[in-house]
C-alpha positions as CSV (number, residue, x, y, z in Angstrom):
1,X,107.7,26.8,75.9
2,X,110.4,29.3,77.0
3,X,113.5,29.0,77.8
4,X,113.3,29.0,82.1
5,X,117.0,31.3,83.5
6,X,118.1,29.5,87.0
7,X,120.2,33.2,87.5
8,X,117.9,35.4,87.2
9,X,115.7,34.0,88.8
10,X,117.6,33.4,91.6
11,X,118.8,36.9,91.2
12,X,114.5,38.4,91.4
13,X,114.2,36.2,94.3
14,X,117.7,38.7,96.0
15,X,116.1,40.8,95.0
16,X,112.8,40.5,96.9
17,X,114.1,39.1,100.2
18,X,116.8,42.2,99.8
19,X,114.2,43.6,99.8
20,X,111.8,42.1,102.7
21,X,115.9,42.7,105.0
22,X,116.8,38.8,103.7
23,X,114.5,36.7,104.5
24,X,110.8,35.4,104.4
25,X,108.4,32.3,104.1
26,X,109.1,30.9,101.1
27,X,105.4,30.6,100.2
28,X,105.5,34.5,100.5
29,X,108.9,34.5,98.4
30,X,107.0,31.8,96.0
31,X,103.5,33.8,96.1
32,X,106.1,37.8,94.9
33,X,107.7,35.4,92.5
34,X,104.8,34.0,90.2
35,X,103.5,38.2,90.8
36,X,106.5,39.3,89.0
37,X,106.2,36.9,86.2
38,X,102.5,38.1,86.1
39,X,103.1,41.1,85.6
40,X,106.1,40.9,83.3
41,X,103.6,39.2,80.8
42,X,100.9,41.6,81.2
43,X,103.2,45.0,80.9
44,X,106.0,43.0,78.0
45,X,104.3,40.2,76.5
46,X,107.1,37.8,77.8
47,X,107.7,35.7,80.8
48,X,110.9,37.0,83.1
49,X,111.8,34.0,84.4
50,X,110.7,31.5,81.5
51,X,109.9,29.2,83.8
52,X,105.5,27.1,83.5
53,X,103.6,28.6,86.0
54,X,100.9,25.4,87.6
55,X,97.8,25.9,89.8
56,X,99.0,24.3,93.5
57,X,96.3,24.0,96.4
58,X,97.4,27.5,97.9
59,X,97.5,29.3,94.3
60,X,99.4,29.8,90.9
61,X,103.1,28.8,91.4
62,X,106.4,28.6,88.6
63,X,107.0,25.1,88.8
64,X,110.6,25.5,88.2
65,X,111.3,27.6,90.8
66,X,109.0,25.7,93.4
67,X,110.9,22.5,93.4
68,X,114.1,25.2,93.9
69,X,112.5,27.0,96.9
70,X,111.9,23.5,98.4
71,X,114.5,21.1,97.1
72,X,117.3,23.7,96.4
73,X,119.5,22.7,92.3
74,X,119.6,19.9,91.3
75,X,123.5,20.3,90.1
76,X,126.4,20.8,92.0
77,X,127.8,24.4,90.9
78,X,124.6,26.6,91.1
79,X,122.9,30.0,90.4
80,X,120.3,29.4,92.8
81,X,122.9,28.7,95.7
82,X,125.0,31.4,95.0
83,X,121.5,33.3,96.0
84,X,119.7,31.4,98.1
85,X,119.9,29.9,101.8
86,X,117.7,26.9,102.4
87,X,114.8,26.8,103.6
88,X,114.1,26.2,107.1
89,X,111.4,27.8,109.8
90,X,109.7,27.4,106.6
91,X,111.4,31.0,105.3
92,X,114.2,31.3,103.3
93,X,116.9,33.9,102.8
94,X,119.6,35.8,100.5
95,X,123.7,34.2,101.0
96,X,125.6,36.4,103.6
97,X,127.9,38.3,100.6
98,X,124.9,39.8,99.1
99,X,123.8,42.9,101.2
100,X,123.0,45.4,98.8
101,X,120.7,46.9,95.9
102,X,123.9,46.6,93.4
103,X,122.9,47.1,89.9
104,X,126.5,45.7,89.8
105,X,125.2,42.5,91.7
106,X,121.6,42.5,89.9
107,X,123.4,40.9,86.4
108,X,120.3,39.7,85.5
109,X,118.2,42.2,85.9
110,X,117.0,45.1,83.5
111,X,115.2,48.7,84.7
112,X,112.5,47.3,83.3
113,X,112.2,43.9,85.9
114,X,113.4,45.9,88.6
115,X,110.4,48.6,87.9
116,X,108.2,44.6,87.8
117,X,109.4,43.4,91.1
118,X,109.6,46.8,92.8
119,X,105.8,47.4,92.1
120,X,104.8,43.7,93.2
121,X,106.3,44.4,96.0
122,X,105.0,47.6,97.3
123,X,101.8,46.1,96.1
124,X,102.2,42.8,97.8
125,X,104.9,43.0,100.2
126,X,103.7,43.2,103.7
127,X,101.3,40.6,103.5
128,X,101.2,37.9,105.1
129,X,101.9,34.8,103.3
130,X,98.4,32.4,103.6
131,X,97.2,36.9,103.4
132,X,99.4,36.5,100.3
133,X,97.8,32.7,98.8
134,X,93.7,33.4,99.3
135,X,94.2,37.0,97.5
136,X,96.2,35.1,94.1
137,X,93.3,32.8,94.3
138,X,91.0,36.5,94.4
139,X,93.4,37.9,92.1
140,X,94.2,35.0,89.3
141,X,91.6,33.7,87.9
142,X,93.8,31.0,85.6
143,X,94.3,29.5,88.5
144,X,91.7,26.5,89.3
145,X,91.9,24.4,91.9
146,X,94.3,21.1,91.0
147,X,92.3,19.8,94.5
148,X,96.0,18.6,96.2
149,X,97.5,17.9,92.3
150,X,99.5,20.5,90.4
151,X,97.8,21.3,87.0
152,X,99.9,23.4,84.5
153,X,98.4,27.3,83.7
154,X,98.8,28.4,79.5
155,X,100.6,31.2,78.8
156,X,96.9,32.1,76.8
157,X,95.0,31.7,80.0
158,X,97.4,34.5,81.9
159,X,97.4,36.5,78.8
160,X,93.2,36.2,78.5
161,X,92.1,36.2,82.7
162,X,95.1,40.1,82.3
163,X,92.0,41.3,79.8
164,X,93.6,39.9,77.1
165,X,91.5,38.8,74.2
166,X,92.1,35.8,72.4
167,X,93.8,36.4,69.6
168,X,95.6,38.9,71.1
169,X,97.2,35.9,73.9
170,X,97.2,33.2,70.9
171,X,99.3,36.2,69.4
172,X,101.2,37.0,72.5
173,X,102.5,33.3,72.7
174,X,103.7,33.1,69.6
175,X,105.9,35.6,69.4
176,X,107.3,34.1,73.3
177,X,107.0,30.8,71.3
178,X,109.5,33.1,69.0
179,X,112.0,34.5,71.5
180,X,112.3,31.4,72.5
181,X,113.1,29.3,69.6
182,X,115.8,32.7,69.2
183,X,117.5,32.6,72.1
184,X,117.5,28.6,72.0
185,X,120.1,28.7,68.7
186,X,121.8,31.6,69.7
187,X,122.7,29.9,73.2
188,X,123.5,27.0,70.5
189,X,125.9,29.5,68.8
190,X,128.0,30.8,71.9
């Protein structure tokens, strides 16, 4: 449904990594990115990343972002590679060129995006990776145990788990679709 933004997602990852000193376990970063996207959806009725959510054994994740964290980008020129150094010892780090939380560097992130990232990091950034996995099983009611597989999580499920009524969830999903159509249309004009 949503238009995925690798550039914005890479900046979100870089922002969270810098708040943690530049590196962290990739599974922890994955959970923080999911929680930030979820919080943004519940606060603003839209996805911050445009990624699809899925249930996996260790909790909910953002599908394309998970692939980037595990395997890197299939593209040679990739915003992900500009920001994130690949997995070693199950950890990722921010590239050396990006050393501070400078607004000019994080040009894809709005103040609202940064507020959500700051909030999620303040609430969950001190947890160890597997504590965070366990926590997402409990607090993200949209997650269903996929029994070794992965199953899609609909935006409706996230809105409903976040306390919205069925009607509110349907309305918000329709609005997300309309915004996506506008984004696609305007990107075709560019």
